[in-house]
TIVORO-479449 format. One record per atom (N, C-alpha, C): residue in one letter; x negated, y negated, z. Coordinates in steps of 0.1 Angstrom, whole numbers, plus 2048, in hexadecimal, padded with zeros to 3 digits. Layout:
BEGIN
AXYZ/...
// end
This chain:
BEGIN
M8E4C9E365/M8DBCA0370/M8CDC9C36D/E8C7C95377/E8B9C90375/E8AFC9C375/N8A5C9A36D/N89ACA436E/N894CA437B/K890CB0380/K88ACB238D/K87BCB538B/V873CAE392/V864CB1392/V860CB43A0/W85BCC03A1/W857CC63AE/W848CC63AF/N842CBE3B7/N834CBF3BA/N832CC93C5/V82BCD33C3/V82BCDE3CC/V81FCDD3D5/R821CDD3E2/R816CDD3EC/R819CE73F6/M80ECEC3FC/M80FCF8405/M80ACF4412/N812CF841D/N80DCF642B/N805D0242F/R7FFD0143B/R7F6D0C43F/R7FDD19442/R80AD17447/R811D2344A/R814D2B43D/R818D24433/R81BD2B426/R80ED32421/L803D2B422/L7F6D3041E/L7F3D3D424/L7F5D3E432/L7F3D4A43A/L7FDD55435/Q809D51431/Q812D5C42D/Q80ED6141F/L809D58417/L804D5D40A/L7F8D6640B/S7EFD62414/S7E3D6A416/S7E7D7841B/A7F2D79422/A7F7D86427/A7FED8E41D/G800D88411/G807D90407/G816D8E406/V81CD8440D/V82AD8140D/V82DD79400/A835D7F3F7/A836D783EA/A845D773E6/G84ED753F1/G85CD733ED/G865D7E3EE/G860D8A3F0/G869D963F2/G871D9B3E7/I86DD973DB/I875D9D3CF/I874DAB3CF/A880DB23CC/A880DC13CA/A879DC53BD/A86CDC73BE/A865DCA3B2/A869DD73AB/S86EDE03B3/S872DEC3AD/S87EDEC3A3/R884DDF3A4/R88FDDD39A/R88BDD638D/V87EDD238D/V879DCC381/V871DD7379/V876DDA36D/V870DE5365/V867DE035A/P859DE035C/P850DDB352/P84BDE6348/S845DE233E/S83FDEB335/S831DE7332/F827DF0334/F819DEC331/F814DF4325/G81CDF531B/G818DFC30F/G815E0B311/G81EE12319/G81DE1F31C/G816E23329/M80FE1932F/M807E1B33C/M810E18347/S812E21351/S81AE1F35C/S814E14365/V81CE0F36F/V817E04378/V80CE0B380/A80EE18385/A804E1E38D/A7F7E20386/Q7F8E24378/Q7ECE26371/Q7E5E1836F/A7ECE0E36D/A7E6E0136B/A7DFDFD378/A7E5DFF383/A7DFDFC390/A7D2E03392/A7D3E1138F/A7C7E1A391/A7BCE15388/L7BFE1037C/L7B5E0C373/L7AEDFF378/N7B6DF637D/N7B1DEA383/N7A8DED38F/A7ABDF7397/A7A3DFB3A3/A795E0039E/E796E08393/E789E0D38D/E780E02388/R786DF8383/R77EDED37D/R778DE4388/D77DDE5394/D779DDC39E/D770DE33A8/P763DE13A7/P759DE93B1/P75ADE53BE/Y761DD93C2/Y761DD43CF/Y76EDD73D6/V777DE03D0/V784DE23D5/V784DE83E4/N77ADEF3E7/N779DF53F5/N76FDEE3FE/A76ADE33F9/A760DDB401/A766DD540D/V75FDD4418/V764DCD424/V75EDBF424/I767DB5423/I763DA7422/I76ADA042E/Q763D9A437/Q769D93442/Q76AD84440/P777D7F441/P779D7143F/P774D6944B/E770D5C448/E76CD54453/E771D46450/G774D3E45A/G779D30458/G787D2F454/E78BD23452/E799D2044F/E79BD23440/L7A7D2643D/L7ABD2842E/L7A9D1C426/V7A4D1D41A/V7A3D12411/V7B1D0E40C/D7B4D0140D/D7C1CFC408/D7C0CFB3F9/P7C7D033F1/P7C6D033E3/P7CECF73DC/A7D6CEF3E4/A7DECE53DE/A7D6CDB3D6/P7CBCD63DA/P7C4CCC3D2/P7BFCD23C4/Y7BECDF3C3/Y7B9CE53B7/Y7C4CEB3AF/A7D1CE93B2/A7DCCEE3AB/A7DBCE939C/R7DECF1392/R7DACED385/R7E5CEF37A/F7F0CF637E/F7FACFA373/F806CF1375/R80BCED369/R818CE5368/R822CEE361/V82ECF0366/V838CF9361/V845CF135F/G84BCF3354/G858CED351/G863CF8351/F86FCF4355/F87ACFD355/F886CF734D/S88ACFC342/S895CF733A/S8A1D0033F/N8AACFA348/N8B6D0134C/N8C1CFC343/G8C7D0733C/G8D1D03332/G8DDCFB338/F8E1CFE344/F8EBCF634B/F8EACFA359/S8F0CF2362/S8F0CF5370/S8FECF5376/G908CF836D/G916CF6371/G91DD01379/N916D0B37E/N91CD15387/N913D18393/S919D2039C/S913D233A8/S906D2C3A7/W907D3539C/W8FBD3D39A/W8EFD35397/R8F1D2A38F/R8E5D2138B/R8E0D1A398/K8E9D163A1/K8E4D103AD/K8DCD193B5/M8E0D253B6/M8D8D2F3BE/M8CBD323B7/M8CBD323AA/M8BFD353A2/M8B5D2A3A4/L8BAD1D3A4/L8B1D123A6/L8ABD123B4/K8B2D163BE/K8ADD173CC/K8A2D223CC/S8A4D2E3C5/S89AD383C4/S88ED333BD/L88FD2B3B3/L884D253AC/L87CD1C3B5/E883D143BD/E87DD0B3C6/E874D133D1/L879D1E3D6/L873D263E0/L866D2C3D9/E868D313CD/E85DD383C7/E852D2E3C4/A855D233BF/A84BD193BC/A843D153C8/A849D153D4/A842D123E0/A838D1D3E3/D839D293DE/D830D343E1/D823D343D8/H822D2A3CF/H817D2B3C5/H80FD1E3C6/P804D1F3CE/P7FBD133CF/P7F4D0F3C2/E7F4D183B8/E7EFD153AB/E7F8D0D3A2/L804D0B3A7/L80ED0339F/L80ECF53A3/K809CEC39B/K808CDE39D/K815CD739D/E81DCDA393/E829CD3390/E834CDC389/L840CDA38D/L84BCE1387/L856CD7382/I859CD6376/I862CCD370/I86ECD436C/V87ACD0372/V887CD736E/V88FCCE366/V894CD335B/V89CCCA352/V8AACD2350/D8B5CCA34F/D8C2CD034E/D8C8CCE340/G8CBCD8338/G8D1CD632B/G8E0CD232C/Q8E6CD3338/Q8F5CD0339/Q8FECD7330/G8FACE332C/G903CEB323/G903CE6314/D8FACDD312/D8F9CD7304/D8ECCDD2FD/V8EFCE42F1/V8E5CEB2EA/V8DACE22E6/A8DFCD72E0/A8D5CCD2DA/A8CDCC62E5/K8D3CC32F0/K8CBCBD2FB/K8C1CC7301/Q8C4CD4302/Q8BACDD306/Q8AECDE2FD/V8B0CDF2F0/V8A6CDF2E7/V89DCD22E8/A8A3CC72EA/A89CCBA2EC/A894CBB2F9/D89ACC1304/D893CC3311/D886CCB30F/I887CD6308/I87BCDF306/I871CD72FE/E875CD02F3/E86BCC82EB/E865CBD2F4/S86CCB72FE/S867CAE307/S85CCB4310/L85FCC0315/L856CC731D/L849CCA316/V84BCCE309/V83ECD0301/V836CC4300/S83DCB92FD/S835CAC2FC/S82ECA7308/Q832CAD314/Q82CCA9320/Q81FCB2324/E81CCBB319/E811CC431A/E810CCC327/I81BCD232A/I81CCDB336/I816CE8332/D814CF133C/D80DCFE339/D817D09336/A824D0833B/A82DD1333A/A83BD0E339/I844D15333/I852D11333/I85AD1D336/L863D1C340/L86DD25343/L87AD2033D/C883D29339/C88FD25332/C89AD2F334/I8A6D29337/I8B3D31335/I8BAD2A32A/P8BBD3031E/P8C1D2A313/P8CFD29312/N8D5D1E30D/N8E3D1C30B/N8E7D252FE/S8DDD252F5/S8DFD2D2E8/S8D2D342E6/G8D3D412E4/G8C7D4A2E1/G8C0D472D4/S8C7D402CB/S8C2D3D2BE/S8BDD2E2BD/A8C4D252C3/A8C1D172C1/A8B3D132C8/V8B0D1A2D3/V8A3D172D9/V897D1D2D2/V899D262C9/V88ED2D2C4/V883D252BD/P886D1B2B5/P87BD132AF/P873D0B2BA/A87BD062C4/A873CFE2CE/A86AD072D6/L86FD132DA/L866D1C2E1/L85BD212D8/K85DD242CB/K853D282C2/K848D1D2C1/Q84CD102C0/Q843D062C0/Q83AD052CC/A841D072D8/A839D062E4/A82FD122E5/T833D1E2E1/T82BD2A2E2/T81FD282D9/E821D232CD/E816D212C4/E80CD162C9/M810D0E2D2/M807D052D8/M801D092E5/N802D172E6/N7FCD1E2F2/N802D1A2FF/I80FD162FF/I817D1430B/I81ED2130E/V81CD2631A/V823D3331E/V832D3031E/T839D39317/T848D38317/T84FD4431D/V857D42326/V85ED4D32D/V86DD4A32E/P874D4E324/P883D4D325/P888D5932F/F893D56336/F897D6033F/F8A7D60341/N8ADD69346/N8BCD6A349/N8C4D6B33C/L8C3D62333/L8CAD63326/L8C0D6531B/P8C3D6F313/P8B8D73308/P8B7D692FD/V8ABD6A2F8/V8A8D602EC/V8A5D6A2E0/D8AAD652D5/D8A8D6D2C8/D89AD6D2C5/G896D792BE/G888D7B2B9/G87ED7D2C4/T872D7A2C1/T867D7D2CA/T85DD722CB/E861D662C7/E858D5B2C7/E857D532D4/Y854D5B2DE/Y852D562EC/Y848D5F2F3/T843D5B2FF/T839D63305/T83ED7030C/A848D6E314/A84DD7A31C/A85BD76320/Y863D81323/Y871D80327/Y874D87334/V87DD8233C/V881D88349/V890D8834A/G897D9334E/G8A5D9334F/G8ACDA0350/V8B8DA0353/V8C1DAB352/V8C5DAD343/D8C6DB933E/D8CADBA330/D8D9DB832F/P8DEDAD328/P8ECDAA327/P8F3DB531F/A8EDDBB315/A8F4DC430D/A8F6DD1315/R8EDDD531D/R8EEDE1325/R8F9DDF330/K8F9DD3335/K903DCE33F/K911DCF339/G912DC932D/G91FDC9327/G924DD7323/Q91ADE031F/Q91EDED31C/Q922DF5329/R91CDF3334/R91FDFA340/R92DDF6345/N92FDE8345/N93CDE3349/N947DE833F/A945DE9332/A94FDEE329/A952DFD32B/E948E0532E/E94AE13331/E953E1533D/W950E0D348/W958E0E354/W966E09351/L968DFE34A/L975DF9348/L97EE0233F/A977E09335/A97EE1232C/A983E1E334/Q97CE2333D/Q980E2E346/Q98BE29350/A98AE1D355/A994E1835F/A9A1E15358/V9A1E1034C/V9ADE0C345/V9B3E1833E/G9ABE20337/G9B0E2B32F/G9B4E28321/S9B4E32319/S9B7E3030B/S9C5E2B309/G9C7E21300/G9D4E1B2FE/G9D6E0E305/G9CDE0B30E/G9CFDFF316/G9CBDF330E/K9CFDE7314/K9CDDDA30D/K9C5DD2316/I9BADCC311/I9B1DC3319/I9AFDB6313/V9AADAD31B/V9A5D9F317/V997D9E31C/A98FD96315/A981D94319/A97DD8531A/L975D82324/L971D75327/L961D73327/G95DD69320/G94FD6731F/G94BD59325/G93ED56325/G939D4A32B/G939D3E321/L92ED37321/L92DD2B318/L92FD2F30A/P936D28301/P937D2C2F3/P92AD2E2EC/G928D392E6/G91CD3C2DD/G910D402E6/N911D422F2/N905D462FA/N901D542F7/S8F4D562F8/S8EFD632F4/S8F2D6E2FE/Y8F4D6B30A/Y8F7D76314/Y904D7C311/T90ED73310/T91CD7830D/T91CD80300/A915D7A2F6/A915D812E9/A90FD8F2E9/A904D902F1/A8FFD9E2F2/A907DA72FA/G90DDA2305/G915DAB30D/G922DAF306/W929DA5300/W936DA82F9/W933DB12EC/G927DAD2E6/G924DB52DA/G922DC42DD/A91DDC72E9/A91BDD52ED/A929DDB2F2/A931DD22F8/A93DDD82FF/A948DDA2F5/E94ADD12EC/E957DD22E3/E958DDF2DC/P94DDE42D6/P94FDF12CF/P952DFD2D8/I94DDFC2E4/I94FE072EE/I95EE062F2/L963DFB2F5/L971DFA2F8/L97BDFE2ED/K978DFA2E1/K980DFE2D6/K97FE0D2D3/A973E132D4/A971E212D2/A979E292DC/A97BE232E8/A982E2A2F3/A991E292F2/G995E222E7/G9A4E212E4/G9ABE152EB/L9A3E0C2F0/L9A8E002F6/L9AADF52EB/E9B5DED2EC/E9B8DE22E4/E9B3DD52EA/V9AADCE2E3/V9A5DC12E8/V9AEDB62E3/L9B6DB12EC/L9C0DA72E8/L9BAD992E5/A9B0D942EC/A9A9D882EA/A99CD862F1/F993D7E2EC/F987D7B2F2/F988D6B2F4/R984D67300/R984D58302/R977D5430A/D973D48307/D967D4230E/D96DD3B31A/A968D3F326/A96CD39333/A961D3333A/Y955D31334/Y94AD29339/Y944D2D346/W947D3A34B/W942D3F358/W947D36363/E953D31362/E959D2836C/E967D2F370/E969D3037E/E975D35383/E982D2E37F/D981D21381/D98ED1937F/D991D19370/R987D19367/R98AD19359/R990D27355/A98AD3135A/A98FD3F357/A99DD4135C/K9A1D3B367/K9AFD3C36C/K9B9D36362/V9B5D2A35C/V9BDD24352/V9BED2C345/V9B2D31341/V9B1D39335/V9BAD46337/M9B9D4C342/M9C0D59345/M9D0D56346/S9D4D4B34B/S9E2D4734C/S9E7D4633D/D9E0D41334/D9E4D40327/D9E5D4E320/L9DBD56324/L9DBD6431E/L9E7D6C324/I9EBD6A330/I9F6D71336/IA03D6D32F/AA04D6032C/AA10D5B325/AA11D60317/AA05D63311/AA05D67302/AA06D77301/YA02D7E30B/YA02D8D30A/YA09D93317/PA15D98315/PA1CD9E321/PA14DA9327/QA0DDB131F/QA06DBD326/Q9F7DBA325/I9F1DB9330/I9E1DB8331/I9DEDC333C/D9D6DCC338/D9D3DD8341/D9C5DD7347/G9BCDCE341/G9AFDCD347/G9A7DC0342/I99CDBD349/I996DB1344/I986DB4344/W980DB2339/W971DB2338/W96CDA5339/S962DA3341/S95DD95343/S94DD97347/D945D8D342/D937D8E345/D933D84351/G93DD80358/G93BD78364/G947D7836D/S944D7B37A/S950D7D383/S956D70388/Q950D65386/Q957D59388/Q964D5937F/M962D5C373/M96DD5E369/M977D6936D/T971D75371/T979D80375/T982D7C381/T97DD7438A/T984D71396/T98FD67392/G98CD5D38A/G996D53385/G9A2D5A37E/A99ED64376/A9A8D6B36F/A9B2D74378/L9ABD7A382/L9B4D8138B/L9BDD78393/K9B8D6C397/K9C0D6339E/K9CCD5F395/A9C9D5D388/A9D5D5A37F/A9DFD6537F/L9DBD7137F/L9E4D7D37F/L9EDD7C38C/L9E6D7A397/L9EDD7A3A4/L9F7D6F3A4/A9F3D6339F/A9FCD5739F/AA08D5A396/AA07D6338C/AA12D66383/AA1AD72389/NA17D76396/NA1ED8139C/NA1BD8E395/KA0FD90390/KA0AD9C389/KA00DA2391/P9FFDAF392/P9F5DB639A/P9E7DB5394/P9DCDB639C/P9CFDB6396/P9CDDC338E/I9C5DC1383/I9C3DCC37A/I9B3DCF37A/P9AFDDA374/P9A1DDD373/P999DD236D/V98EDCD373/V986DC236E/V977DC6370/C96FDBF369/C960DC036B/C95ADB236B/G94EDB236F/G947DA5370/G939DA6376/D936D9D37F/D929D9E386/D92BD9B395/D920D9839C/D920D993AA/D925D8C3B1/Y930D863AD/Y935D7A3B3/Y93DD7D3C0/N93AD763CB/N93FD7A3D7/N94FD783D8/G953D6E3CF/G962D6B3CE/G969D773C9/L964D7F3C0/L96AD8B3BB/L96BD963C7/L960D973CF/L960DA03DA/L96BD9C3E4/R96CD8F3E7/R976D8A3F1/R984D8D3EB/L986D8A3DF/L994D8C3D9/L998D9B3DA/Y98EDA43D8/Y991DB23D9/Y994DB53E8/D98CDB03F0/D98DDB33FE/D99BDAF404/E9A0DA33FF/E9ACD9E404/E9B8DA53FD/N9B7DAB3F2/N9C2DB13EB/N9C2DC03EA/K9B8DC73EF/K9B6DD53ED/K9C1DDE3F3/D9C6DD93FE/D9D1DE0406/D9DEDDF3FF/Q9E1DD33FA/Q9EEDD13F3/Q9EEDD73E5/Y9E2DD83DF/Y9E1DDD3D1/Y9D6DE93D1/P9DADF43D6/P9D0DFF3D7/P9CAE033C9/A9D1E013BE/A9CCE043B1/A9C2DFA3AC/F9C0DEF3B3/F9B7DE53AF/F9A9DEA3AF/K9A1DE93A4/K994DED3A4/K98BDE439B/F97EDE339D/F975DDB396/F967DE1395/A95FDDD38B/A951DE038B/A94ADD3388/A93EDD138F/A936DC438E/A928DC838D/I921DC3382/I913DC6380/I90CDB9383/S902DB938C/S8FDDAC391/S8F4DA5387/E8F2D9938B/E8E8D90383/E8E0D8938E/P8D5D8E392/P8CED8839E/P8C8D7A39B/D8CAD713A4/D8C4D643A3/D8B5D643A2/W8AFD6E3A9/W8A0D6E3AA/W899D7239D/E8A1D73392/E89BD75385/E891D69383/V894D5D387/V88CD52385/V87FD5338C/R87ED5A397/R872D5C39F/R868D64396/I86ED6F391/I866D78389/I861D7037C/A869D67376/A865D6036A/A85AD5636E/L85BD4F379/L850D4637D/L843D4D37F/R844D58387/R838D61389/R832D6537D/T83AD69373/T835D6E366/T82DD6435F/A833D5735E/A82CD4C358/A81FD4935E/L81FD4936B/L812D46373/L808D51371/D80CD5D372/D803D6936F/D7FCD67362/I804D64357/I7FED6334A/I7F4D5734A/L7F8D4C350/L7EFD40351/L7E2D43358/K7E3D4C362/K7D7D50369/K7CFD5C363/G7D4D60358/G7CCD6B350/G7D0D79352/S7DCD7B358/S7E0D8935A/S7E9D8D34F/A7E8D9A34B/A7F1DA0341/A7FFDA3347/V809DA0340/V817DA3345/V81EDAA339/P829DB133D/P831DB7332/P838DAC32A/F83ADAF31D/F842DA5315/F850DA331A/K856DAE31F/K863DAD325/K864DB4332/Q86ADAE33C/Q86CDB4349/Q87BDB434B/M881DC034B/M88FDC234C/M893DC635A/I89CDBE360/I8A0DC036E/I8ACDCA36E/E8ABDD4377/E8B6DDD379/E8C0DD7383/P8CCDD437E/P8D6DCE387/P8DDDD7390/L8E3DD239B/L8ECDD93A4/L8FADDC39E/L8FFDE83A0/L90DDEB39C/L915DEB3A9/I91FDE23A9/I928DE03B5/I936DE33B0/T93DDEC3B7/T94BDF03B4/T954DED3C0/N961DF03BE/N96ADEF3C9/N967DF93D4/E95FE043D0/E95BE0E3DA/E94FE0A3E3/S947E013DD/S93ADFD3E4/S93ADEF3E8/Y944DE73E5/Y944DD93E7/Y940DD43F5/A944DDC400/A942DD840D/A933DD7410/D92BDDE409/D91CDDD40C/D916DCF407/Y91EDC83FF/Y919DBC3F9/Y921DAF3FC/Y92EDB1400/Y936DA6402/Y932D9D40E/K932D9040C/K92DD86417/K939D7F41B/P941D83424/P94DD7D428/P94CD6F42E/D940D6C434/D93ED5F43A/D939D55431/L936D58424/L931D4F41A/L93BD4C410/P93AD41408/P943D3D3FE/P945D473F3/D950D463EC/D952D4E3E0/D947D4C3D6/A941D403D5/A937D3C3CB/A92AD443CC/V928D4B3D6/V91BD523D8/V91BD5E3CF/F90FD613C9/F90CD6E3C2/F904D763CC/V908D823CE/V903D8A3D9/V8F6D913D7/D8F1D933CA/D8E5D993C8/D8DAD8D3C8/T8D7D8A3D5/T8CED7E3D7/T8C5D823E2/E8BAD7B3E3/E8B1D7C3EE/E8B0D6F3F6/L8B9D653F3/L8BBD5A3FB/L8C2D5D408/T8BDD57412/T8C4D5A420/T8D2D54421/D8DAD5942A/D8E7D5342C/D8E6D45430/D8DCD41437/D8DAD3343B/D8D7D2A42E/M8CFD2F425/M8CCD28419/M8D9D27411/L8E1D31410/L8EDD31408/L8F7D2740E/K8F8D2741B/K901D1D422/K8FCD0F41F/E8F0D0D41E/E8EACFF41B/E8EECFC40C/I8ECD05403/I8EFD023F5/I8FDCFF3F3/F906D063FA/F915D043F8/F91CCFC402/G914CF540B/G91ACEC415/G923CF241F/V91FCFE423/V926D0542E/V91FD0443B/S926CFF445/S920CFD452/S920D0A45B/
// end
């Protein structure tokens, strides 16, 4: 994929929206910051005390000043790969967020194509271009550390998000906690399957930090609950690949009672493999993939024992990451980590989130409109 360079310009309508305080509608209550023991309310009160003009009446006159000619920040985004639908949605969210920031002069997007070495080279290239900040979803939480460390030492703001990075040699982090997510899914699956049950596990790209953290937290919980883990397989967060992987597992293991997964594209592919083998759906976990919700909706009456748990991965993480980088560049203090509280979707609550008129590929914890999603996925 070619690198994308977005030169951000604002029209007058967008300027008016921004002046009215419209900033994208992100559910701020789900982002949990830490200000060194000070609450958000306390921090806001302190800022008010420091501003003697907070209650002053100031009347605006004339047209709004167009900030575009004065835009000054250049930001790079190293996307580890763009091979699934969540990444497509995330990139659209990034495009929308970039348009909300007149202070953003340029956004350069590079695609690591799932290759660890290429992503490291991409980051090094961004550093050489003397940009102001780097956003990053790492293919490997360890391999990118030296490149991010070098950038940080050169006073480039570095904000990894979505997939964790080893150590602390970066500026700030935004994301859902994959270990906590893996733990919660494991606790649910252990209860759904019961002691003595046999399960298989599916993970994303080989060696990625997200799956490593999630499975690292999940495996001991499952084993402590008396479940036997038959196999762990990489399925690359891809539905078709997971269907093939699961078909092989079905052939190798006559009894499989549950599936742990950190991505519901894989969960859905695995369930389709079971159905193709004339086997009933079994308890599964994953995330907020519309295809899983559709599969449940279509099979719940025939298989009343079918149940699932899905913990979301919001595509709008990228919007918080870009805001964080720009806030730092503008001199604002931000928490070192901002951990997003995901949605829990189960077979009991799925109807509140299921999008029957949209493709399986949609992830439902999104603030993209249905029209935007139809455009992304080519639905008329």
